[in-house]
C-alpha positions in Angstrom: -0.3 -5.6 -19.2 -2.0 -2.3 -18.7 -1.7 -0.5 -15.4 -4.9 -1.1 -13.3 -6.4 -0.6 -9.9 -6.1 -3.2 -7.1 -7.8 -3.9 -3.8 -7.1 -6.0 -0.8 -10.1 -6.4 1.5 -9.7 -8.3 4.8 -12.3 -9.0 7.4 -11.7 -11.5 10.3 -14.5 -12.5 12.6 -13.1 -15.9 13.8 -10.0 -16.0 16.0 -9.6 -19.5 17.6 -6.9 -18.1 19.9 -8.7 -14.9 20.8 -12.2 -13.5 21.3 -14.1 -13.6 18.0 -15.9 -10.6 16.4 -19.3 -10.2 14.8 -19.0 -7.3 12.4 -15.6 -7.5 10.7 -16.8 -9.8 7.8 -19.9 -7.6 7.2 -17.6 -4.6 7.0 -15.3 -6.3 4.5 -18.1 -7.6 2.3 -19.7 -4.2 2.2 -16.4 -2.5 1.2 -15.6 -5.2 -1.4 -19.0 -4.7 -3.0 -18.4 -1.0 -3.2 -14.8 -1.0 -4.4 -15.7 -3.4 -7.2 -18.9 -1.6 -8.2 -19.0 0.5 -11.4 -20.6 3.2 -9.2 -17.9 2.9 -6.6 -14.2 2.1 -6.7 -14.4 0.5 -10.2 -11.8 -2.2 -9.4 -12.0 -5.2 -11.7 -12.8 -8.2 -9.6 -9.8 -10.0 -11.1 -7.6 -7.4 -9.3 -9.6 -7.4 -6.0 -8.8 -9.9 -3.3 -11.4 -10.5 -0.6 -10.1 -12.4 2.5 -12.8 -13.1 5.1 -12.5 -15.8 7.7 -15.7 -17.7 6.9 -14.4 -18.3 3.3 -11.8 -20.6 4.7 -12.3 -24.1 6.3 -13.0 -23.8 10.0 -10.1 -24.5 12.3 -10.3 -25.6 16.0 -6.8 -24.4 16.6 -5.3 -21.0 16.0 -2.2 -22.2 14.1 -4.3 -23.4 11.1 -6.8 -20.5 11.1 -7.0 -18.3 8.0 -6.5 -15.7 6.6 -2.9 -15.6 7.8 0.4 -14.3 6.6 0.5 -16.5 3.5 -2.7 -15.1 2.1 -1.7 -11.5 2.8 1.7 -11.9 1.2 0.2 -13.6 -1.9 -1.6 -10.4 -2.7 1.5 -8.2 -2.3 3.5 -10.7 -4.4 0.8 -10.4 -7.1 1.1 -6.6 -7.3 4.9 -6.8 -7.3 4.7 -9.2 -10.2 2.3 -6.8 -12.0 4.8 -4.0 -11.5 7.6 -6.1 -13.0 5.4 -7.1 -16.0 4.4 -3.5 -16.6 8.1 -2.4 -16.5 9.0 -5.0 -19.1 6.2 -3.8 -21.3 7.5 -0.3 -21.1 4.7 1.0 -18.9 7.0 2.0 -15.9 7.8 0.2 -12.7 4.4 0.5 -11.1 1.7 -2.0 -10.5 -1.3 0.2 -11.1 -3.0 3.6 -10.7 -4.9 3.1 -7.4 -4.5 0.7 -4.5 -7.3 0.2 -2.0 -6.4 -1.5 1.3 -9.2 -2.3 3.8 -8.7 -4.3 7.1 -11.3 -5.1 9.8 -10.5 -7.3 12.8 -8.7 -7.2 16.1 -5.9 -4.6 16.2 -3.0 -3.5 18.3 -0.5 -0.6 18.5 3.1 -1.3 19.7 3.7 2.5 19.8 2.1 5.8 19.4 2.6 6.0 15.6 2.5 2.3 14.6 -0.4 -0.1 14.5 -1.4 -3.4 12.9 -4.3 -5.9 12.5 -4.1 -9.3 14.0 -4.5 -12.2 11.6 -6.8 -15.2 12.3 -3.9 -17.4 13.6 -2.9 -14.9 16.3 -3.0 -15.7 20.0 -2.1 -13.8 23.1 1.5 -14.9 22.7 1.8 -15.3 18.9 1.2 -11.8 17.5 0.7 -12.7 13.8 -0.3 -9.5 12.1 -0.3 -7.3 9.0 1.3 -3.9 9.5 -1.3 -2.1 7.3 0.2 1.3 7.4 3.8 0.1 6.9 2.6 -1.7 3.8 0.7 1.3 2.5 3.8 3.5 3.1 6.1 1.0 1.4 4.0 0.8 -1.8 3.4 4.6 -1.8 7.0 5.6 -1.3 8.2 3.1 -3.8 5.8 4.2 -6.5 4.0 0.9 -6.9 0.9 3.0 -7.2 0.0 6.6 -8.0 -2.7 6.7 -5.2 -2.9 4.6 -2.1 -6.0 4.4 0.2 -5.9 2.7 3.6 -8.9 2.1 5.8 -8.3 0.2 9.1 -11.2 -0.7 11.3 -9.5 -2.2 14.4 -8.6 -1.3 18.0 -5.2 0.3 18.8 -4.8 -1.6 22.1 -1.3 -2.0 23.5 0.2 -5.6 23.6 3.2 -5.8 25.8 6.1 -7.4 23.8 4.2 -7.5 20.6 5.6 -5.9 17.4 4.7 -5.5 13.8 5.8 -7.8 11.0 7.7 -5.7 8.5 6.9 -5.7 4.8 9.0 -8.2 2.8 9.3 -6.0 -0.4 12.6 -4.1 -0.4 12.4 -0.4 -0.1 12.8 1.7 -3.2 12.3 5.3 -4.3 9.5 6.3 -6.7 10.6 7.9 -10.0 11.1 11.6 -9.6 8.3 12.5 -12.1 5.7 10.3 -10.6 2.9 12.2 -8.8 1.7 10.2 -5.8 -1.2 10.8 -3.4 -2.7 9.0 -0.4 -5.5 8.9 2.1 -5.2 6.9 5.4 -8.0 6.6 7.9 -8.1 4.5 11.1 -11.1 3.8 13.3 -9.3 4.6 16.5 -6.4 6.6 17.9 -3.7 5.2 20.0 -4.8 3.1 23.0 -8.5 3.4 22.0 -10.9 0.6 21.1 -13.1 0.4 18.1 -16.8 -0.4 18.6 -19.0 -2.7 16.6 -22.7 -2.4 17.1 -26.0 -3.4 15.5 -26.7 -1.0 12.6 -29.9 -2.0 11.0 -30.2 -5.8 10.8 -26.4 -6.5 11.1 -23.5 -5.9 13.4 -21.1 -3.4 11.9 -18.0 -1.5 12.9 -19.2 2.0 13.4 -16.2 3.4 11.5 -16.9 1.2 8.4 -20.7 1.9 8.6 -19.8 5.6 8.5 -17.3 5.1 5.8 -19.7 3.2 3.6 -22.3 5.8 4.1 -19.8 8.5 3.0 -18.6 6.6 -0.1 -22.1 5.6 -1.1 -23.2 9.2 -1.5 -23.7 11.1 1.8 -20.2 12.7 1.8 -20.4 13.8 -1.9 -21.1 17.3 -3.1 -25.0 17.4 -3.2 -25.0 19.3 -6.4 -22.4 17.4 -8.5 -21.9 14.1 -6.7 -18.1 14.8 -6.5 -16.1 13.4 -3.6 -12.8 14.8 -2.5 -10.4 13.6 0.2 -11.2 16.8 2.2 -15.0 15.9 2.1 -14.4 12.3 3.1 -12.2 13.3 6.1 -14.8 15.8 7.3 -17.6 13.4 7.0 -15.8 10.6 8.9 -14.8 13.0 11.7 -18.2 14.6 12.0 -20.4 11.5 11.8 -18.8 8.4 13.4 -19.7 9.4 16.9 -23.4 9.7 16.0 -23.7 5.9 16.0 -22.5 5.6 19.6 -24.6 5.3 22.7 -24.4 7.8 25.5 -22.4 5.3 27.6 -19.8 4.9 24.8 -19.6 8.6 24.4 -18.8 8.9 28.1 -16.1 6.2 27.9 -12.6 7.6 27.2 -11.4 4.2 25.9 -14.0 4.1 23.1 -12.9 5.9 19.8 -15.4 8.6 18.9 -13.5 10.1 16.0 -11.3 8.3 13.5 -7.6 9.1 13.1 -7.0 10.5 9.7 -3.6 11.4 8.5 -3.5 14.8 6.8 -4.6 13.7 3.3 -3.3 14.9 0.0 -5.9 17.0 -1.7 -7.4 15.1 -4.7 -10.7 13.8 -6.1 -11.7 10.4 -5.0 -14.9 10.2 -7.1 -15.8 12.4 -10.0 -19.1 14.3 -10.5 -22.0 12.0 -11.1 -22.9 11.5 -14.7 -26.4 10.2 -13.9 -29.0 10.6 -11.1 -28.2 8.9 -7.8 -29.9 5.4 -7.7 -32.6 4.8 -5.2 -33.9 1.5 -3.7 -37.2 0.4 -2.3 -37.7 0.6 1.4 -40.8 -0.7 3.2 -41.3 0.4 6.8 -43.9 -1.7 8.7 -45.3 0.3 11.7 -46.8 -1.9 14.4 -49.2 0.8 15.7 -49.9 3.1 12.8 -51.3 6.6 13.2 -48.8 8.8 15.0 -46.6 11.1 12.9 -43.4 9.5 11.6 -40.3 10.7 9.8 -37.0 9.4 8.3 -33.7 11.0 9.1 -30.4 10.7 7.2 -27.0 10.3 8.8 -26.8 14.0 9.6 -30.1 13.8 11.6 -31.9 15.9 9.0 -35.5 14.9 8.3 -35.8 13.9 4.7 -39.3 12.3 4.6 -42.3 12.6 6.9 -45.9 11.3 7.1 -48.9 12.1 9.3 -50.7 10.0 10.1 -48.4 7.0 9.6 -49.7 4.0 7.6 -49.2 0.4 8.6 -46.9 -0.1 5.6 -44.9 2.9 4.5 -43.3 2.7 1.1 -40.3 4.8 0.2 -37.3 4.9 -2.2 -33.9 6.0 -0.8 -30.3 6.2 -2.0 -27.6 4.1 -0.3 -26.8 5.3 3.2 -27.6 5.1 6.9 -31.0 6.2 8.1 -33.3 6.3 11.1 -37.0 6.0 11.2 -38.8 7.8 14.1 -42.4 7.1 15.0 -43.9 9.4 17.7 -44.8 7.5 20.9 -43.4 4.3 19.4 -39.7 4.6 19.1 -36.9 4.8 16.5 -34.8 2.3 14.5 -31.6 2.6 12.5 -31.4 0.9 9.1 -29.1 0.9 6.1 -29.8 1.0 2.4 -26.8 -0.8 0.8 -28.0 -1.0 -2.8 -28.2 -4.0 -5.2 -27.4 -7.5 -4.0 -24.5 -9.5 -5.5 -27.1 -10.9 -8.0 -27.7 -7.4 -9.4 -31.3 -7.4 -8.2 -32.2 -4.3 -6.1 -32.3 -5.1 -2.4 -35.7 -4.5 -0.8 -35.3 -3.2 2.7 -38.0 -4.1 5.2 -37.9 -2.2 8.5 -40.3 -3.2 11.3 -40.9 -0.9 14.3 
């Protein structure tokens, strides 16, 4: 068995024992589509595990809600089995080259430097959770992978008496010659809440919306298409707050900048070997005539028209955008690329 890349992608909207969310599954599905794309993370779907609450049978009670601990542990058992098989084949005691971990749902932080994501069967008194960073650290420090990525879109609210569930894999030390690197990013800092808001036609976590915008092209070097950990960190820190309202920006409890552990310097995506793909976008303007323009996620105007037509045809790369029509208003929208069928998604924006 050759060493490979793996991904665990978790998005939980439905919490029978807590308040449910709207955007966590959208976040997870978007990240899964990217991480398994040949233009993105390039993880074989056989090695990528998506766990979203709506893929499981609905449960009226919290104790039977999924995904829960069993589903999470099954993934980590799978990669440990892969490491053992690779070792027997003489490939070294590691599961793969890269590990991508993505979690979106309710979260909590028992202490300043520790946080976790609540699983679907959690309640106010039963703190079922996955300690995402402890797992990332265990697999990184033990050399299960050369590179470990962790993205956590969840609040870091305190829960009195709640604690993290420790990883079940025994600690080990990576081989001395193994070069390992990591990148961890969290949507909020300690005691802050993560916001989910309508972004285009869907509710999204603003951290994940910014992350997907970055990974899909906007954080890459404009000349080469290369993406490094330093570029991704800077993009997330500079752009997440741009999706927040003025009220959220004035609220100290709302996270405005992600927490990113000082990343190892390395290349996430190589220079592009072909032109960046663009996808059709139709903007329907209810009162055509006034000047109109489209801004990218940095608020730079990339396309303008004067006078504006009733149906404005464009082609745009993946990313977050805003259309502005003078005297009419503005509207955010996202270009996410091909649908799962492989057919290019047609974006229709009405303003």
